[in-house]
Residue, then its C-alpha position, 0 to 999 in steps of 0.5 A: m500500500q502507499l503511504q504519505i506522511i505530511t507535516p506543515e514543513h515537509v513531505i516526510f515519507d512517500g512510498e510503498i509500505d507493508a504495514i503501519t502502526l499509529p498512536g491513536k487517541d484511544g491507543e495504538f492501532q495497525i493498518l495492513n494492506n486492504h484495510a477498510p476505509i478509515v479516518a482517525t485522530l492521532g495522539e502523541g507517539t511514534i509511527k512505526i512503518a514496515v517499509h516495503e523492500s523496494t522502498f527501503k532501498d530507495f528511501d532518502n531521509t531528507s527531513g532528518k526526522v525519520y529514523t530506523s528502529p534499533s531492533q528491526s532494520k526495515t522499520l522506520l520510526f517517526d515521532i509525532k505530537g498528533g494529527t489525522l489519518e485517512m486510509n482509502n483504496n490502499k493509500v494512507i495519508v497522515l497529516a502530522s504535527 
């Protein structure tokens, strides 16, 4: 599925992923391929991105805000203070602060 993470300053991530785990207002939740359409409010925490193999090889961290998980080399992490998420037709868009 496709993921875009957008902040007021940058497009933080734009690429293909296998899964994403997000800090929801009521707790952490995960989205996988073919998930039902959803709109959600995000709380403070860390977004965990299981990056697809081809995207991981081509990923360029120009914002400097995304970092690799110390325990899983193909998992990228991004800390947020809050935001919103929309998932529809295997495209996830996160507007984060």
